[in-house]
C-alpha positions in Angstrom: 55.5 160.9 -15.8 57.5 162.2 -18.3 55.0 161.4 -21.0 52.1 163.4 -19.0 54.2 166.4 -18.7 55.1 166.3 -22.4 51.3 166.1 -23.3 50.4 168.7 -21.1 53.4 171.1 -22.9 52.1 170.0 -26.0 48.3 170.8 -25.3 49.5 174.2 -23.8 51.5 175.0 -27.1 48.7 173.7 -29.4 45.8 175.5 -27.7 47.7 178.9 -27.9 47.9 178.3 -32.0 44.0 178.2 -32.1 42.7 181.4 -34.0 39.3 181.0 -32.1 41.2 180.9 -28.8 43.0 184.0 -29.6 39.8 185.7 -30.7 38.5 184.7 -27.3 41.6 185.9 -25.6 41.2 189.2 -27.2 37.8 189.4 -25.8 38.8 188.4 -22.4 41.2 191.3 -22.4 38.7 193.9 -23.6 36.2 192.7 -20.9 38.6 192.8 -18.2 40.2 196.4 -19.0 37.1 198.3 -20.5 34.1 196.9 -18.9 34.9 198.3 -15.1 35.4 201.7 -16.4 32.7 202.1 -19.0 29.7 200.9 -16.6 27.6 203.4 -15.2 25.2 203.6 -12.3 23.4 206.1 -10.1 25.3 206.2 -6.8 29.0 205.1 -6.1 27.9 202.0 -4.3 25.9 201.0 -7.7 29.1 201.8 -9.9 31.3 199.7 -8.0 28.7 196.6 -7.4 27.7 196.7 -11.3 31.4 197.1 -12.5 32.1 194.1 -10.4 29.1 192.0 -11.5 29.9 192.6 -15.1 33.3 192.1 -15.0 33.2 188.5 -13.4 30.3 187.5 -15.5 32.0 188.3 -18.7 35.3 186.5 -17.5 33.2 183.4 -16.5 31.2 183.2 -19.7 34.3 184.0 -21.9 36.5 181.3 -20.1 33.7 179.1 -20.2 33.5 179.0 -24.1 37.2 179.0 -24.3 37.1 175.7 -22.2 34.3 174.1 -24.4 36.2 175.0 -27.5 39.8 174.2 -26.6 38.7 170.8 -24.9 37.3 169.6 -28.2 39.9 171.2 -30.4 42.8 169.5 -28.7 41.2 166.1 -28.5 39.7 166.0 -32.1 42.7 167.8 -33.9 45.1 165.0 -33.0 42.5 162.3 -34.2 42.0 164.2 -37.2 45.6 164.9 -38.1 46.6 161.3 -37.3 49.0 162.6 -34.7 47.4 160.3 -32.3 48.1 157.5 -34.3 51.7 157.8 -33.5 51.6 158.4 -29.8 49.3 155.5 -29.2 51.9 153.4 -31.2 54.4 154.0 -28.3 53.9 152.6 -24.8 51.6 155.5 -23.5 48.2 154.9 -22.1 45.4 156.9 -23.5 44.0 157.6 -20.2 47.6 159.3 -19.6 47.0 161.2 -22.9 43.3 162.3 -21.9 44.6 163.1 -18.3 47.5 165.3 -19.9 45.4 167.2 -22.5 42.5 168.1 -19.6 45.3 169.4 -17.3 46.8 171.3 -20.3 43.5 173.2 -21.0 42.9 173.6 -17.3 46.5 175.0 -16.7 45.6 177.8 -19.7 42.1 178.5 -18.1 43.8 178.7 -14.4 46.4 181.3 -15.6 43.8 183.4 -17.4 41.4 183.2 -14.6 43.7 184.2 -11.9 45.5 187.2 -14.2 41.9 188.5 -15.1 40.6 188.1 -11.6 43.3 190.0 -10.1 43.5 192.5 -12.8 39.8 193.2 -12.1 40.1 193.3 -8.5 43.3 195.9 -8.8 41.1 198.1 -11.1 38.1 198.0 -8.5 40.3 198.8 -5.8 42.0 201.7 -7.9 38.8 203.3 -8.6 37.4 203.1 -5.2 40.5 204.7 -3.7 41.1 207.3 -6.3 37.2 208.1 -7.0 35.7 211.2 -6.0 33.2 209.5 -3.7 31.6 211.2 -0.4 32.6 209.6 2.7 29.1 208.3 3.5 29.1 206.3 -0.1 32.6 205.1 0.9 31.5 203.8 4.1 28.5 202.0 2.2 30.8 200.5 -0.2 33.0 198.9 2.6 30.1 197.8 4.6 27.8 196.6 1.7 30.2 195.6 -1.5 33.7 195.2 -0.3 33.1 192.8 2.2 32.1 189.0 2.8 28.9 188.9 5.1 27.4 186.0 6.1 23.9 185.4 5.4 21.3 184.7 8.2 17.7 183.7 7.1 14.5 184.1 8.8 12.9 181.1 10.6 10.1 179.8 8.3 7.1 177.7 9.2 6.7 173.9 8.6 4.9 174.4 5.2 4.5 170.7 4.7 2.8 170.3 8.3 0.7 173.6 7.8 -0.6 172.2 4.3 -1.4 168.8 5.6 -3.6 170.4 8.2 -5.1 172.9 5.9 -6.1 169.9 3.5 -7.6 167.9 6.4 -9.8 171.1 7.1 -10.7 171.2 3.7 -11.7 167.7 3.1 -13.8 167.9 6.4 -15.5 171.3 5.3 -16.4 169.5 1.8 -17.8 166.6 3.3 -19.8 168.5 5.6 -21.4 170.4 2.7 -22.1 167.0 1.2 -19.7 167.1 -1.7 -18.3 163.7 -2.9 -14.4 164.0 -2.4 -12.1 161.7 -4.1 -9.7 160.5 -1.4 -7.7 158.1 -3.7 -3.7 158.7 -3.3 -3.4 160.5 -6.5 -6.2 162.8 -5.9 -4.9 163.7 -2.2 -1.4 164.4 -3.4 -2.6 166.9 -6.1 -4.8 168.7 -3.7 -1.7 168.6 -1.2 0.4 170.4 -3.9 -2.6 172.7 -4.5 -2.8 173.5 -0.7 1.0 173.8 -0.3 1.3 176.3 -3.1 -1.4 178.3 -1.4 0.3 178.1 2.0 3.8 179.3 0.8 1.9 182.1 -1.3 -0.1 183.4 1.8 3.0 183.4 4.1 4.8 185.4 1.6 2.1 188.2 1.4 1.6 191.2 3.8 -2.1 193.2 3.2 -2.3 197.0 3.5 -2.2 198.0 7.1 -1.0 194.7 8.5 2.5 193.9 10.1 4.4 190.7 9.8 7.2 189.5 12.2 10.4 187.6 11.3 12.8 186.0 13.6 16.4 185.5 13.1 18.0 182.9 15.2 21.7 181.5 15.7 23.3 184.7 15.3 27.1 184.7 16.8 27.6 185.7 20.5 29.1 188.8 21.4 28.5 190.3 18.3 29.9 193.9 17.9 29.2 194.4 14.2 26.6 196.6 12.2 23.8 194.2 11.0 22.2 194.5 7.5 18.5 193.9 7.0 18.3 193.1 3.1 14.6 192.7 1.4 12.9 193.0 -1.9 9.2 193.6 -1.8 6.8 193.5 -4.7 3.5 195.1 -5.1 0.4 193.3 -6.3 2.1 190.6 -7.7 5.5 188.6 -7.8 6.6 190.2 -11.1 9.6 192.4 -12.2 7.1 194.4 -14.5 4.5 197.0 -13.3 6.3 197.7 -10.0 6.3 201.1 -8.5 7.3 203.1 -5.6 5.6 201.9 -2.1 6.0 202.9 1.7 6.6 200.7 4.5 7.8 200.8 8.3 10.4 198.7 9.7 10.7 198.0 13.1 13.5 196.2 15.1 13.0 194.3 18.3 15.1 195.5 21.5 15.1 192.9 24.2 14.4 194.1 27.8 15.1 191.9 30.8 11.7 190.9 32.9 11.5 192.1 36.5 11.7 189.3 38.7 9.6 188.8 41.8 11.0 189.9 45.3 10.0 186.5 46.7 12.1 184.7 43.9 15.7 183.8 44.4 16.1 181.5 41.7 14.7 181.4 38.1 13.1 178.3 36.7 13.9 177.5 33.4 16.4 179.2 30.5 17.4 182.5 32.0 18.3 183.8 28.3 14.6 183.8 27.7 13.9 185.9 30.9 13.2 189.2 28.4 10.4 191.0 26.6 10.7 192.2 23.0 9.6 196.1 22.6 9.5 196.9 18.7 11.0 200.1 17.8 10.6 202.0 14.7 13.7 202.5 12.7 12.5 205.6 11.1 10.0 208.4 12.3 7.7 208.2 9.2 7.0 205.3 6.4 10.0 204.9 4.0 9.6 205.2 0.3 11.1 202.3 -1.6 11.1 201.0 -5.0 9.3 197.6 -5.3 10.8 194.8 -7.2 14.5 196.0 -6.1 16.7 194.9 -3.1 17.0 197.4 -0.4 19.3 197.2 2.9 18.7 198.9 6.3 21.7 199.1 8.6 21.1 197.7 12.5 23.7 199.8 14.5 25.6 197.8 17.4 24.6 200.2 20.0 20.9 199.8 19.3 21.2 196.3 21.1 18.7 194.5 19.1 20.5 190.8 19.5 18.7 189.2 22.3 20.5 187.1 24.9 19.7 183.8 23.2 21.2 185.3 20.0 18.1 186.1 17.9 17.0 189.2 16.3 13.2 190.2 15.5 12.2 192.2 12.8 8.8 193.6 11.9 7.6 195.4 8.5 4.4 197.1 8.4 2.7 197.6 4.7 1.6 201.3 4.4 1.4 201.2 0.8 -0.6 204.6 -0.3 -2.6 202.4 -2.9 -3.7 199.8 -0.6 -1.7 197.2 -2.4 -0.4 193.9 -1.2 3.2 193.4 -0.5 5.0 190.2 -1.3 8.4 189.1 0.2 9.4 185.7 -1.5 11.6 183.5 0.6 14.6 183.7 -1.5 14.4 187.8 -1.7 14.5 188.1 2.4 14.3 189.8 4.5 17.3 188.1 5.8 20.3 189.7 7.8 23.9 189.8 6.8 26.8 190.2 9.1 30.3 190.8 8.2 32.2 187.3 8.5 35.3 187.9 6.2 37.3 190.5 4.2 36.7 191.4 0.6 39.5 189.7 -0.9 39.0 186.5 0.7 35.7 186.3 -0.6 36.5 187.4 -3.9 39.1 184.5 -4.1 36.4 182.1 -3.1 34.3 183.3 -6.3 37.4 182.8 -8.5 37.9 179.3 -7.0 34.1 178.6 -7.8 34.4 180.0 -11.4 37.7 177.6 -11.6 35.5 174.6 -10.4 33.2 175.2 -13.2 35.9 175.4 -15.8 37.1 172.2 -14.9 34.0 170.6 -15.4 33.2 172.1 -18.7 36.9 171.6 -20.0 36.3 167.8 -18.6 33.2 167.3 -20.7 34.8 168.9 -23.6 37.7 166.6 -23.5 35.3 163.7 -22.8 32.9 164.3 -25.7 36.0 165.4 -28.1 37.5 161.6 -27.4 34.5 160.1 -29.0 33.2 162.3 -31.5 34.2 164.7 -34.3 34.6 168.5 -33.3 31.3 170.0 -34.6 29.4 167.0 -32.7 31.2 167.2 -29.5 30.7 171.2 -29.2 27.0 170.5 -30.3 26.6 167.9 -27.6 28.2 169.6 -24.9 26.2 173.0 -25.3 23.1 170.8 -25.7 23.9 169.2 -22.4 24.3 172.6 -20.6 21.2 174.0 -22.2 19.1 171.1 -20.9 20.4 171.7 -17.3 19.7 175.7 -17.5 16.0 175.0 -19.0 15.5 172.3 -16.3 16.2 174.8 -13.7 13.7 177.3 -15.3 11.2 174.5 -15.7 11.3 173.4 -12.1 11.1 177.1 -10.9 7.7 177.7 -12.6 4.9 178.8 -9.9 2.1 178.7 -12.5 1.3 175.5 -14.8 -1.6 175.4 -16.9 -2.0 172.0 -17.8 -0.7 168.5 -18.2 1.8 169.6 -20.8 3.6 171.9 -18.2 3.3 169.1 -15.4 5.0 166.8 -17.5 7.6 169.1 -18.7 8.5 169.8 -14.9 8.5 166.1 -14.5 11.1 165.6 -17.2 13.2 168.5 -15.9 13.3 167.0 -12.5 14.4 163.9 -14.0 17.3 165.7 -16.1 18.3 167.6 -13.1 19.4 164.4 -11.8 22.1 164.0 -14.2 22.7 167.2 -15.9 24.6 170.3 -14.4 22.8 173.4 -14.6 25.4 176.5 -15.1 23.2 178.8 -12.9 24.8 176.5 -9.5 28.1 178.3 -10.4 26.8 181.8 -10.8 28.2 183.6 -7.7 28.9 186.9 -9.1 25.7 188.5 -7.9 26.6 187.3 -4.2 29.8 188.7 -4.6 28.8 192.0 -6.0 26.3 192.1 -3.0 29.0 191.1 -0.2 27.4 188.0 0.5 29.9 185.4 1.9 30.5 182.4 -0.3 30.7 179.5 2.6 32.9 176.7 2.2 30.1 174.5 2.7 28.4 175.8 -0.4 31.8 175.3 -2.2 31.9 171.7 -0.8 28.4 170.9 -2.1 29.5 172.0 -5.5 32.3 169.6 -5.5 30.4 166.8 -4.2 27.1 166.9 -6.0 28.4 168.3 -9.7 32.0 167.1 -9.9 32.0 164.1 -8.0 28.4 162.8 -8.3 27.8 163.8 -11.9 30.8 165.0 -13.8 33.2 162.2 -12.7 31.0 159.3 -14.0 30.7 160.6 -17.3 34.3 161.4 -17.2 35.1 157.7 -16.5 32.5 156.5 -19.3 34.0 158.6 -22.0 37.4 157.7 -21.3 36.6 154.0 -21.3 34.9 154.8 -24.9 37.8 156.8 -25.9 40.4 153.7 -24.9 38.3 151.4 -26.9 37.9 153.5 -30.0 39.4 152.1 -33.3 41.6 155.0 -34.8 42.1 152.9 -37.5 38.5 153.5 -38.9 38.9 157.2 -38.7 39.8 158.6 -42.2 39.4 162.4 -42.7 39.8 163.4 -46.5 
């Protein structure tokens, strides 16, 4: 244990002497102290939200770069300066050396992350408590930003079943028209993918003058908290450019008990289903909203919109003045948010996710640094991370022009089996929007990325590090 602790202390002191680390530390202090006060926004809610978003994002990026640099630096410097030759001559395992350096780097990251995170939290609270904000804006910040709200998605149809049924109807229609339909497995799979894309696209669109109903099940029983409806509509196409103001009407379903027959003394079936839904408009006239942006609507507890079987029914009507089609992507809602935790708890969960990301990045840096030279190790780790980011981008493409795009998507899916996309750890947007980071989500990050993907690579690189012949490494 003493060799391990000594290596951790030496790594800590060695890292602090790095000029690159000192530069990153200065940038970190600048980001923490100045970003929350210099970022401007329209409303008070937007000001707090954007300040929180940019501050946490800057801290995570700077510490990620610091993790990559420090991990590679502490591993390769000892080898290049021949200091490791003297350590391994003593009864100290290289596994202990690797673990000690990895722990030392993570200790620095954890101290900096906790310090900067708590400082950002204090600055946000100070500006909120001392800012000249109207009372309604303060209430909006407490309910929409400085809170941890659990997300309840809407029920979605079985797209697979719908696409298979649509494909059967299409094949029968083509055969009835006398067309020669290729029924080979490869051709049917391609047609099924095309039909699935059409089914999902059709379910997300709302034509002018039409109304669409969403049901949100599994809400908590005895709910006495405000419910927030969050949505983002697009007009004409699902793209951020060329969006404009549009109009829509939002309705909430209010349950009312059915009248039972006089001769009936026992109700057969589930008594919770013995109600009707009456749709009530949330505004007297169509509301004007900006398409391509998120919007929230509060459902007050006294409205009694939760049904006896713990559901909420929402309907949206498209009254766009230009008769344009509205699109509601599944990832953009509509969805319901209900307070489940305080702001500090949710904020610390975000810090935990960032700490997990830094732990993995420093592990990669120490692994590659123990097997390669400093420039090659940094290049390999950055390339590894870029592969993960580009793979997520490729698999998310909705339009694929030809065989090259399909081949690229296939390669991207293969890469995502072994690489780790940094987008999976980006929780700053969720915290800024007041969305609760569930423990199940954090456990999935630990299981899928740390234990199933990062740990095997760590063990492989440690084995190579143990077998590496240091006598062959000569630096002039």
